Structures are given as structure tokens and as C-alpha cells.
N, CA, C and O atoms as a GROMACS GRO file, in nm:
protein
  224
    1MET      N    1  -0.607  -0.536   1.970
    1MET     CA    2  -0.730  -0.476   2.015
    1MET      C    3  -0.832  -0.493   1.902
    1MET      O    4  -0.802  -0.468   1.785
    2LEU      N    5  -0.951  -0.534   1.939
    2LEU     CA    6  -1.055  -0.557   1.840
    2LEU      C    7  -1.138  -0.431   1.817
    2LEU      O    8  -1.137  -0.339   1.899
    3ASP      N    9  -1.209  -0.428   1.705
    3ASP     CA   10  -1.291  -0.312   1.674
    3ASP      C   11  -1.395  -0.285   1.783
    3ASP      O   12  -1.427  -0.170   1.812
    4ALA      N   13  -1.447  -0.390   1.842
    4ALA     CA   14  -1.546  -0.372   1.949
    4ALA      C   15  -1.483  -0.302   2.070
    4ALA      O   16  -1.549  -0.221   2.135
    5ASP      N   17  -1.357  -0.332   2.099
    5ASP     CA   18  -1.287  -0.265   2.209
    5ASP      C   19  -1.267  -0.117   2.180
    5ASP      O   20  -1.290  -0.032   2.266
    6LEU      N   21  -1.224  -0.087   2.058
    6LEU     CA   22  -1.204   0.053   2.019
    6LEU      C   23  -1.335   0.129   2.017
    6LEU      O   24  -1.342   0.244   2.061
    7ALA      N   25  -1.440   0.066   1.965
    7ALA     CA   26  -1.570   0.131   1.959
    7ALA      C   27  -1.619   0.166   2.099
    7ALA      O   28  -1.671   0.275   2.122
    8LYS      N   29  -1.602   0.073   2.192
    8LYS     CA   30  -1.642   0.098   2.330
    8LYS      C   31  -1.561   0.213   2.390
    8LYS      O   32  -1.615   0.299   2.460
    9LEU      N   33  -1.432   0.214   2.361
    9LEU     CA   34  -1.345   0.320   2.411
    9LEU      C   35  -1.389   0.457   2.361
    9LEU      O   36  -1.387   0.555   2.436
   10TYR      N   37  -1.429   0.465   2.234
   10TYR     CA   38  -1.471   0.592   2.174
   10TYR      C   39  -1.620   0.618   2.190
   10TYR      O   40  -1.668   0.725   2.151
   11GLY      N   41  -1.694   0.523   2.246
   11GLY     CA   42  -1.836   0.544   2.268
   11GLY      C   43  -1.920   0.543   2.142
   11GLY      O   44  -2.018   0.616   2.132
   12VAL      N   45  -1.881   0.461   2.045
   12VAL     CA   46  -1.956   0.449   1.920
   12VAL      C   47  -1.979   0.301   1.891
   12VAL      O   48  -1.922   0.214   1.957
   13SER      N   49  -2.064   0.273   1.792
   13SER     CA   50  -2.086   0.134   1.753
   13SER      C   51  -1.969   0.087   1.666
   13SER      O   52  -1.894   0.168   1.611
   14THR      N   53  -1.955  -0.043   1.655
   14THR     CA   54  -1.847  -0.096   1.569
   14THR      C   55  -1.869  -0.054   1.424
   14THR      O   56  -1.773  -0.030   1.351
   15GLN      N   57  -1.994  -0.046   1.383
   15GLN     CA   58  -2.024  -0.004   1.246
   15GLN      C   59  -1.973   0.138   1.221
   15GLN      O   60  -1.910   0.165   1.118
   16VAL      N   61  -1.999   0.229   1.314
   16VAL     CA   62  -1.952   0.367   1.300
   16VAL      C   63  -1.800   0.372   1.298
   16VAL      O   64  -1.741   0.451   1.224
   17LEU      N   65  -1.736   0.290   1.378
   17LEU     CA   66  -1.590   0.286   1.382
   17LEU      C   67  -1.532   0.233   1.252
   17LEU      O   68  -1.432   0.285   1.202
   18ASN      N   69  -1.593   0.130   1.196
   18ASN     CA   70  -1.538   0.065   1.077
   18ASN      C   71  -1.566   0.140   0.947
   18ASN      O   72  -1.490   0.124   0.851
   19GLN      N   73  -1.670   0.221   0.940
   19GLN     CA   74  -1.705   0.291   0.816
   19GLN      C   75  -1.590   0.376   0.761
   19GLN      O   76  -1.559   0.364   0.643
   20PRO      N   77  -1.528   0.462   0.840
   20PRO     CA   78  -1.419   0.544   0.785
   20PRO      C   79  -1.301   0.459   0.735
   20PRO      O   80  -1.235   0.495   0.638
   21VAL      N   81  -1.274   0.349   0.802
   21VAL     CA   82  -1.164   0.262   0.760
   21VAL      C   83  -1.195   0.204   0.623
   21VAL      O   84  -1.108   0.201   0.535
   22LYS      N   85  -1.318   0.157   0.604
   22LYS     CA   86  -1.357   0.098   0.475
   22LYS      C   87  -1.358   0.203   0.364
   22LYS      O   88  -1.324   0.173   0.250
   23ARG      N   89  -1.396   0.324   0.398
   23ARG     CA   90  -1.404   0.432   0.297
   23ARG      C   91  -1.267   0.487   0.260
   23ARG      O   92  -1.251   0.544   0.152
   24ASN      N   93  -1.170   0.473   0.346
   24ASN     CA   94  -1.038   0.533   0.326
   24ASN      C   95  -0.927   0.430   0.335
   24ASN      O   96  -0.828   0.451   0.406
   25THR      N   97  -0.941   0.319   0.264
   25THR     CA   98  -0.844   0.211   0.274
   25THR      C   99  -0.702   0.257   0.240
   25THR      O  100  -0.606   0.201   0.293
   26ILE      N  101  -0.688   0.356   0.156
   26ILE     CA  102  -0.555   0.403   0.117
   26ILE      C  103  -0.481   0.466   0.236
   26ILE      O  104  -0.358   0.470   0.237
   27ARG      N  105  -0.555   0.516   0.335
   27ARG     CA  106  -0.493   0.582   0.450
   27ARG      C  107  -0.447   0.485   0.557
   27ARG      O  108  -0.375   0.523   0.649
   28PHE      N  109  -0.488   0.358   0.545
   28PHE     CA  110  -0.454   0.259   0.645
   28PHE      C  111  -0.366   0.152   0.584
   28PHE      O  112  -0.404   0.091   0.484
   29PRO      N  113  -0.248   0.127   0.640
   29PRO     CA  114  -0.160   0.023   0.585
   29PRO      C  115  -0.225  -0.115   0.595
   29PRO      O  116  -0.313  -0.138   0.678
   30ASP      N  117  -0.182  -0.205   0.510
   30ASP     CA  118  -0.238  -0.340   0.506
   30ASP      C  119  -0.230  -0.411   0.641
   30ASP      O  120  -0.319  -0.489   0.674
   31ASP      N  121  -0.126  -0.385   0.717
   31ASP     CA  122  -0.112  -0.453   0.845
   31ASP      C  123  -0.185  -0.382   0.959
   31ASP      O  124  -0.176  -0.424   1.075
   32PHE      N  125  -0.257  -0.275   0.927
   32PHE     CA  126  -0.332  -0.201   1.029
   32PHE      C  127  -0.461  -0.274   1.066
   32PHE      O  128  -0.502  -0.274   1.182
   33THR      N  129  -0.524  -0.334   0.968
   33THR     CA  130  -0.650  -0.404   0.992
   33THR      C  131  -0.639  -0.549   0.949
   33THR      O  132  -0.556  -0.585   0.866
   34PHE      N  133  -0.723  -0.631   1.007
   34PHE     CA  134  -0.730  -0.771   0.967
   34PHE      C  135  -0.870  -0.822   0.998
   34PHE      O  136  -0.941  -0.762   1.078
   35GLN      N  137  -0.907  -0.930   0.936
   35GLN     CA  138  -1.040  -0.989   0.957
   35GLN      C  139  -1.020  -1.129   1.012
   35GLN      O  140  -0.948  -1.210   0.954
   36LEU      N  141  -1.084  -1.156   1.123
   36LEU     CA  142  -1.080  -1.290   1.180
   36LEU      C  143  -1.172  -1.382   1.100
   36LEU      O  144  -1.277  -1.340   1.052
   37THR      N  145  -1.132  -1.506   1.087
   37THR     CA  146  -1.222  -1.606   1.030
   37THR      C  147  -1.326  -1.640   1.136
   37THR      O  148  -1.310  -1.606   1.252
   38GLY      N  149  -1.432  -1.706   1.096
   38GLY     CA  150  -1.534  -1.748   1.192
   38GLY      C  151  -1.476  -1.837   1.300
   38GLY      O  152  -1.513  -1.827   1.417
   39GLU      N  153  -1.384  -1.924   1.259
   39GLU     CA  154  -1.319  -2.015   1.354
   39GLU      C  155  -1.233  -1.937   1.454
   39GLU      O  156  -1.235  -1.967   1.574
   40GLU      N  157  -1.158  -1.839   1.405
   40GLU     CA  158  -1.074  -1.759   1.494
   40GLU      C  159  -1.160  -1.677   1.592
   40GLU      O  160  -1.126  -1.665   1.709
   41ALA      N  161  -1.269  -1.622   1.543
   41ALA     CA  162  -1.357  -1.543   1.629
   41ALA      C  163  -1.419  -1.631   1.738
   41ALA      O  164  -1.428  -1.589   1.853
   42ALA      N  165  -1.461  -1.751   1.701
   42ALA     CA  166  -1.518  -1.844   1.798
   42ALA      C  167  -1.415  -1.882   1.904
   42ALA      O  168  -1.447  -1.888   2.023
   43ALA      N  169  -1.293  -1.907   1.862
   43ALA     CA  170  -1.187  -1.943   1.956
   43ALA      C  171  -1.157  -1.827   2.051
   43ALA      O  172  -1.136  -1.848   2.171
   44LEU      N  173  -1.156  -1.706   1.999
   44LEU     CA  174  -1.132  -1.588   2.082
   44LEU      C  175  -1.245  -1.570   2.183
   44LEU      O  176  -1.219  -1.544   2.301
   45ARG      N  177  -1.370  -1.584   2.138
   45ARG     CA  178  -1.484  -1.573   2.230
   45ARG      C  179  -1.474  -1.679   2.339
   45ARG      O  180  -1.501  -1.651   2.456
   46SER      N  181  -1.435  -1.799   2.302
   46SER     CA  182  -1.420  -1.907   2.398
   46SER      C  183  -1.315  -1.873   2.502
   46SER      O  184  -1.335  -1.898   2.621
   47GLN      N  185  -1.203  -1.818   2.459
   47GLN     CA  186  -1.097  -1.780   2.552
   47GLN      C  187  -1.143  -1.669   2.646
   47GLN      O  188  -1.110  -1.669   2.765
   48LEU      N  189  -1.220  -1.574   2.593
   48LEU     CA  190  -1.269  -1.463   2.676
   48LEU      C  191  -1.367  -1.513   2.782
   48LEU      O  192  -1.363  -1.468   2.896
   49VAL      N  193  -1.453  -1.606   2.745
   49VAL     CA  194  -1.549  -1.661   2.840
   49VAL      C  195  -1.476  -1.739   2.948
   49VAL      O  196  -1.509  -1.727   3.066
   50THR      N  197  -1.378  -1.818   2.909
   50THR     CA  198  -1.301  -1.896   3.005
   50THR      C  199  -1.228  -1.803   3.102
   50THR      O  200  -1.225  -1.830   3.222
   51THR      N  201  -1.169  -1.696   3.052
   51THR     CA  202  -1.098  -1.600   3.136
   51THR      C  203  -1.195  -1.531   3.232
   51THR      O  204  -1.164  -1.513   3.349
   52ALA      N  205  -1.311  -1.493   3.181
   52ALA     CA  206  -1.410  -1.425   3.265
   52ALA      C  207  -1.458  -1.517   3.377
   52ALA      O  208  -1.480  -1.471   3.490
   53ARG      N  209  -1.474  -1.643   3.349
   53ARG     CA  210  -1.518  -1.738   3.452
   53ARG      C  211  -1.412  -1.754   3.561
   53ARG      O  212  -1.445  -1.766   3.679
   54LYS      N  213  -1.286  -1.755   3.522
   54LYS     CA  214  -1.178  -1.770   3.620
   54LYS      C  215  -1.169  -1.646   3.709
   54LYS      O  216  -1.138  -1.658   3.827
   55GLN      N  217  -1.196  -1.529   3.654
   55GLN     CA  218  -1.187  -1.405   3.731
   55GLN      C  219  -1.310  -1.385   3.820
   55GLN      O  220  -1.299  -1.325   3.927
   56GLY      N  221  -1.426  -1.434   3.778
   56GLY     CA  222  -1.552  -1.411   3.850
   56GLY      C  223  -1.565  -1.500   3.964
   56GLY      O  224  -1.665  -1.494   4.036
   0.00000   0.00000   0.00000
């Protein structure tokens, strides 16, 4: 699940969701968060668009 998904679920912006995580890194295990590379993010967006087109 991406930060944008969680933010939408909680009704906040991604920035508001990510701030506490950045401020309290000791409370979150290393495998709790990860950062996509630009290439990975682009590939994920491409997959989401392709899926949305097939469903629509």
C-alpha cells in the first residue's frame, strides 16, 4: 500500500501522513517504509493506468 492510498483512507494529504514517520524514524522498523525510485514509480503508474483502462 502506498502513502497516497493510506492518506486517502485517513482523509489527509500524503505530506501530513509522512511527517510523523520522518520525525519518529526510531518507532518504525526499517522494513516498514521504503522509497520507490523514479523508474519504479513510473512503472507502477503505468500499470495502474493500464489496469484502469481495462476495467473502464
